[in-house]
Phi, psi and omega in degrees: 000126177280135185258167176280133182276122172229164182288155178298324179297317180292318178299317179297317180297319180292323177294317179296325177296319178295320178293330174295321175298318178300317177299316181294324177299316177293318180299315183286330182270003183300320181299314179296325184293334183241002185306305186290324179298320182283319184291334176267356183064025177293324176222156171289157186306314182292329176291321180296322178299311181296320179298312181296315181297319181299312185283334173287331174288318179295341179297349177304331183259009183280318182228092186280350177272353176054058182295323180290317178300319179295321179295316179294317185284322191235349190264350185237336184237139176284100191304316183298344183268356186241173177225187183295337179292328176296317179294320176300316179299318180294315180296314182298318181294314180297321179294314181296319180294319179297317179292323180295313180291326177294319181299323182257015174056046179254150176294142184224150175240111179294329179298310180295323180295318179292316179297314178299321178297316178297318180297311184297315181291320180293320177297318180294326184277312190230001178083183185299334182297342182275357185255132172272101184297320183293321179295317180294321181295318179299314180295317182297318180295316181296318179295320180294325183277341188303314180294329178291320179295314179296321177303309183295316181299314182296316181296315180297317179299315183291322177296319179296318178298314181298322182284316183292327184248029186295337182267357181274132179302141183305325183294327177287321177301314180299320182293315181293314185284338173297326177281317179297334182293337174298323179288312181295324178292320177299318179296317180297316182289328171299314181295316181296313181297320182296327180277313185296313183294327181291337177299312179289325174305317180297320178295316179295318179298315178301316178301315183288330175294311183291339177266002178076017182261000180205153173270182183266358181287316182196152176289159175304152187299333184280345187295314182298308178302320181297318182289317181291323177293319178298318179297314181296321178296320177297321178295316181298309183289321177291325180295320179296326177292320182290325185306324185294332184240358187303312185293338180278339187257344187239127174280166188281136171256151170284146182304322179297321178293321177297317178299315181296317180295315180295319181292317179299315179289326179296317179298317179299313182292319180295319178296317179296317181295319182298327180260008172084029181261120173288103191260151173274109179295327178298316178299314182298315181292320178300314178297319181294318180293320175296325177296314177296321180296318180292327180292330179268345181053037181253341180058043191266353186258130182269094177252161176294155182306140184300325181296322178295318179299311183298315181295321179296317179293323178295326181278342185297313184297305179292325180295314179291328177296318179295316178299321180293319178298319178295317179296321177298317180297317178297321183295333178298333180263354181257320181206000000 
């Protein structure tokens, strides 16, 4: 594929912009990455931050074929019809939307923001012919079903634990599952990191394809380490910010419920990553925690009202698409 020629300086700036988005995804997702560990008192907050960052970095070796990156780069947009300005629009829109929702403490989905950004910029640049409708529909259905799947998995796991271990005194259960939660949390952060970092990998890969700097077989070798390191750094810095207020915002979960929520969301994310779906880890974890909460019928977890979550996610796709179209239009006058 012959690529569009741009300067090395411009290409470098666009790559750094994409890595900034990766950093913000980690920064914004730090609270979710350590929520269950802190709420069950399995680890102290600063320990949970380091634990989450470590396993999201180790996720670099979980899926070496990069199915999510391939889906973002090649599965939704007709590559020959777009240019580097489309990728700039998508990155800028996702970054702006993430910062906007973070500023007003709203739940955000980086997957929907990136998808909306690609749609909006591609439509502005090349029209509807540049969009793969079937690919987008598959991703949209999977994202919509993810919280329901995680909800069901978490609830079933916790009910099974309660039934199988019904004769074990609660104090022993808490002690055992506080230790087991280190395993379930590691699995969740591996799953989250493998999906989140690949989203930005896909954008960088798409950029390099349209610029003729990469083929469609695989992204350059340096892309994965750069994206996973940016994500882990965002978690570390975002986690320290969250630590100061975490205990004030989250009510206590029992360790068994924490294990069930982490395992349910991890299975959902790993399955999505394996088939190349850019998934919202926030959605999966929210559904899983509500599943564990419903299984105990205690209502012990303090989440934002469901209507606010739903409305924010519904607005993310069109909002990021509009921002991406505007960013694409501005880029025509800049480079």
